[in-house]
N, C-alpha and C positions, 0 to 999 in steps of 0.2 A: 862174504867175499865177492868183490867186484869182477864181473865176468863179462867178456866180450863175445858176442854171438856171431860165429863164422857159418858161412854155407856156401856151397857151390862147388866143391871139389868133386873129383871123379876120375873116370878112366876115359881116355880119348886117344884116337890115333893121330899120328904125326901129321902136322898140317891143320889140325882141328883147333877148335876155340873152346874156351872155358871161361866163365865170369864168377868171381869170388866176391863175396859180400860180408861186410862186418858192420855190426851195430854196437855203439858203446853206450851204456846205461846213463841214465840222467844224473846218477849219483857221481860221475866223473866231472868234475868242475874244471874250467879253464883248459879246455882241449887245445892244444897247439898243433902239433904235427899227428897226422895219421899215416899209416904206411902198412907195408907187407914185406915180410922177410920169408926166408926159405932155408930148409935144411935138407940137402939131399943125403942119400945112403953114404956113410963113412965121410961126410963133410961137414964143416962147421956152418952154423947158421950165417947167412948172409943178407944184405940188404937186396930188395927187389926194386922197390919204389916207394917214394914218400910224398906227401902232400901238406903244405903248410895252410894255415887257415886262410892266408891271403892268396892261396892258389899256385904258390911256387912248387913245382915238381922236381923230383929227381929221380934218375933211373939208373940201374946198374947197365954197364955198357952191354951186357949179354942179352938184355931184353929190350933195349931201345929199338923202336920202330915196330915192336911186336906187341909189347904191352901197353896198357894205357890205365892210369889210376885216376879216379874221379872221387869226389866227396860231396856229400851235402851236410852243410853245416847245421841246417835247421833240423835235418832227421838224424844227424849225429851218425852218419853211415860213411863207408868208405868202400870203393869197389876196385877191383882189379880185372879189367878185360884183357884176356890172354888170347892172342891170335897166333897162327902160324906155330903152334906148339912143336917143340922139339922133344926127342927122349931125354935129353940132358936137362929138360925143365922138370922132370920127375922129382918131386920133393914133397916134404910136409910144408905147408904155407901157413904162416902165422900172421895174424893181424896185430899190429902195434899201435898203441895210442899213448900219446904224452901229454900230461898235464902240466900246466905251469905251477900248480899248487901241489900235487901229489905224486909226481914221478911218472912212471911209465907203466903200462898194463899190456899183458900179452893175452891173445886168444888162445883156445885149446889146440889149435892146428887143424888143417884139413888136408888130406892127401890128394895130390895131383899125380896121376900116373899117365905118361904119355908112350904108347907103343909105337914101335917102327914098323 
């Protein structure tokens, strides 16, 4: 079973920063979009940020100006730098990778908790 390896979640005070990282195994061919989604308590999973192979990024309005997505195509990694964190950013964050050949893959999720 193909697994994305996530790291970087944790507990932080409001206003603080965290960086999430995700690595895709070499077995996933034809990676196109890499990104992050999140699911807060009692909420549906929502898009946070995505990045295409060509470097086009997309952000949820709620995180624009605070979060930055970056990726390294050679290393097959995607990162999410989260600054000025708010309690409403508390959620399980999931890495998502899409392949032009085999569909999409999800990470196991990493908890981000922001205290006020």
